[in-house]
C-alpha positions in Angstrom: 6.6 -4.4 -25.9 3.5 -2.4 -26.8 3.2 1.3 -26.1 2.1 1.4 -22.5 4.6 -1.3 -21.5 7.5 0.1 -23.4 6.9 3.7 -22.0 6.6 2.4 -18.5 9.7 0.3 -18.8 11.8 3.3 -20.0 10.5 5.3 -17.0 11.2 2.6 -14.5 14.7 2.1 -15.8 15.4 5.8 -15.8 14.2 5.9 -12.1 16.5 3.0 -11.2 19.5 4.6 -12.8 19.5 7.5 -10.3 21.5 6.4 -7.3 19.5 8.4 -4.7 17.9 5.7 -2.7 16.0 8.2 -0.5 13.8 9.1 -3.5 13.7 5.7 -5.3 10.3 4.5 -4.3 8.8 7.9 -5.1 10.4 7.8 -8.5 9.2 4.3 -9.2 5.6 5.4 -8.2 5.8 8.3 -10.6 7.2 6.1 -13.4 4.2 3.7 -13.1 1.7 6.6 -12.9 3.1 8.3 -16.0 3.7 5.1 -18.0 0.3 3.5 -17.4 -3.3 4.9 -17.9 -3.8 5.6 -14.2 -4.0 8.7 -12.0 -2.5 7.7 -8.7 -0.1 5.0 -7.5 1.2 3.6 -4.3 3.9 1.0 -3.7 3.8 -1.3 -0.7 6.2 -4.1 0.4 4.4 -7.4 1.2 6.1 -7.8 4.5 3.9 -10.8 5.6 1.0 -12.7 4.1 -1.4 -10.4 5.9 0.4 -7.1 6.2 2.1 -4.6 3.8 4.5 -1.7 4.4 3.9 1.5 2.5 7.0 2.6 0.5 5.6 5.6 -1.4 2.4 7.2 -2.8 2.0 9.8 -5.6 -0.6 11.8 -3.7 -3.2 12.1 -0.9 -5.7 9.8 -2.7 -3.2 7.0 -3.1 -2.1 7.4 0.5 -5.7 7.2 1.7 -6.3 4.1 -0.4 -3.5 2.4 1.5 -4.7 3.7 4.8 -8.2 2.3 4.2 -6.8 -1.0 3.1 -4.6 -1.1 6.2 -7.5 -0.1 8.5 -9.9 -2.7 7.1 -7.2 -5.4 6.4 -8.8 -6.0 3.0 -9.0 -4.7 -0.5 -7.4 -5.2 -3.9 -3.8 -4.6 -2.6 -3.9 -7.2 0.2 -5.6 -9.7 -2.2 -2.9 -9.2 -4.9 -0.2 -9.6 -2.2 -1.8 -12.9 -1.0 -2.5 -14.4 -4.4 0.3 -13.0 -6.6 -2.2 -12.1 -9.3 -3.6 -8.8 -10.5 -6.8 -7.7 -9.0 -8.7 -5.4 -11.3 -11.9 -3.4 -10.8 -12.3 -1.3 -13.9 -15.6 0.3 -12.9 -16.3 0.3 -9.1 -19.5 2.3 -9.5 -21.1 -0.1 -11.9 -19.7 -3.3 -10.3 -19.1 -2.9 -6.5 -16.1 -4.6 -5.0 -16.8 -7.7 -2.8 -15.0 -6.3 0.3 -17.6 -5.7 3.1 -15.5 -3.3 5.1 -13.1 -1.8 2.5 -15.7 -1.1 -0.3 -18.0 1.2 1.7 -15.1 3.1 3.2 -13.6 3.6 -0.2 -16.8 5.0 -1.6 -17.2 7.3 1.4 -13.7 8.7 1.4 -12.6 8.4 -2.3 -15.9 8.8 -4.1 -14.2 10.1 -7.2 -12.3 6.9 -7.7 -13.8 5.0 -10.7 -11.4 2.1 -11.1 -8.9 0.4 -8.8 -6.1 -1.9 -10.0 -3.7 -3.8 -7.7 -0.7 -5.4 -9.4 1.7 -7.8 -7.6 5.4 -7.3 -8.1 6.6 -10.8 -8.3 10.1 -12.2 -8.0 9.7 -15.8 -9.2 7.1 -17.5 -7.0 7.3 -14.7 -4.3 5.2 -11.5 -4.3 7.6 -8.8 -3.1 5.3 -5.8 -3.2 2.2 -4.4 -4.8 1.4 -1.4 -7.0 -2.1 -0.1 -6.2 -3.5 2.2 -8.8 -6.5 4.6 -8.9 -8.3 6.0 -11.9 -11.0 8.7 -11.9 -12.6 7.4 -15.0 -13.6 3.7 -15.6 -11.1 1.7 -17.8 -10.9 -1.9 -18.7 -7.3 -3.0 -19.4 -7.0 -5.2 -22.4 -4.8 -8.4 -22.3 -1.8 -6.9 -24.1 -1.7 -3.9 -21.8 -2.0 -6.2 -18.8 0.7 -8.6 -20.0 3.1 -5.7 -20.6 2.3 -4.2 -17.2 3.2 -7.4 -15.4 6.5 -7.7 -17.3 7.4 -4.1 -16.4 6.5 -4.7 -12.7 8.8 -7.7 -12.6 11.6 -5.3 -13.5 10.3 -2.9 -10.7 10.4 -5.8 -8.2 14.0 -6.5 -9.1 14.9 -2.9 -8.5 13.2 -2.9 -5.1 14.9 -6.2 -4.1 18.3 -4.8 -5.1 17.9 -1.3 -3.6 15.3 -1.5 -0.8 15.4 -4.9 0.8 19.1 -4.6 2.0 18.0 -1.9 4.5 15.5 -4.3 6.0 18.0 -7.1 6.1 20.5 -4.9 8.0 17.7 -3.4 10.2 19.1 -0.1 9.0 17.2 3.2 9.1 15.0 3.5 6.1 16.3 6.2 3.8 13.4 6.8 1.5 11.1 9.8 1.7 8.7 10.7 3.1 10.1 8.6 6.0 8.3 10.6 8.6 4.9 10.2 6.9 5.5 6.4 6.4 6.4 6.1 10.1 3.4 8.1 11.2 1.0 6.0 9.3 2.5 2.5 9.7 5.2 2.5 12.4 3.1 4.4 14.9 0.2 1.9 14.5 2.5 -1.1 15.1 4.0 0.5 18.2 0.5 1.3 19.5 -0.6 -2.3 18.9 2.4 -3.5 20.9 1.7 -1.1 23.7 -2.0 -2.1 23.8 -1.1 -5.8 23.7 1.1 -5.4 26.8 -1.5 -3.4 28.7 -4.3 -5.8 28.0 -2.3 -9.1 28.0 -3.4 -9.9 24.5 -1.5 -10.8 21.3 -0.3 -8.0 19.0 -2.5 -9.3 16.2 -5.6 -9.0 18.5 -4.5 -5.5 19.6 -4.1 -4.5 15.9 -7.5 -5.9 15.2 -9.0 -3.9 18.0 -7.4 -0.7 16.6 -8.7 -1.5 13.1 -12.2 -2.1 14.4 -12.2 1.2 16.3 -11.0 3.0 13.2 -13.7 1.4 11.1 -16.6 2.0 13.6 -15.6 5.6 14.4 -14.5 6.6 10.9 -11.3 8.1 12.4 -7.9 7.5 10.7 -6.0 4.6 12.2 -2.8 6.7 12.8 -4.8 9.2 14.9 -6.1 6.4 17.1 -2.7 4.9 17.4 -1.2 8.2 18.5 -3.9 8.5 21.2 -3.1 5.0 22.5 0.6 5.8 22.7 0.0 9.1 24.4 -2.2 7.5 27.0 0.3 4.7 27.4 3.0 7.2 28.2 0.7 9.1 30.6 -0.3 6.0 32.5 -2.3 2.7 32.5 -5.6 2.7 30.5 -7.9 0.3 28.7 -8.9 0.3 25.1 -12.2 -1.4 24.3 
């Protein structure tokens, strides 16, 4: 393998050798960030064709990238999860991304981001997860680097399948850190969507769409809106427009 790929592969294998599952996703994120020419990385499981579950992020910018993608239900990460192919925007300032809701929010909240890459973590024909990467300077990845990256991420997908998926299969408590942050940003929203669906006699998907629309139009983080819905649900009946 070429330099970036071989370095990343060594870091991923070193992360996998440690048996502390609680820190595994965070170690894998750090391995990808240090092995590739990127500044921030997040890992998300592709739980359904349209939704992803955050596993870890290397910092606040990577976390906010995932929040904005979740709030708008679009972006490079969801596209990579749906297609199983890399989605690369090497210079988002010179060539705007074609996402009508995600792109303006990204520029508004992460204006220092110059390049965004989303890589699928594939196991055979299935896309298990995505690695979403930010850079603060433009960069066009050449074909050798891209080929090496995809090979390394296949190894990463195998590690996630071996070490993370069993917890979901057993419906066991998720051990990885920061579990509280992940639950706050994703679990809270799903619970709020369920509560709103019951109150308004609508589907959970429609309730989630309403929450996302509210987050987009108000500019407020989706988790904050979700907490308000749950608080009002516990206090008594209400309606959410």
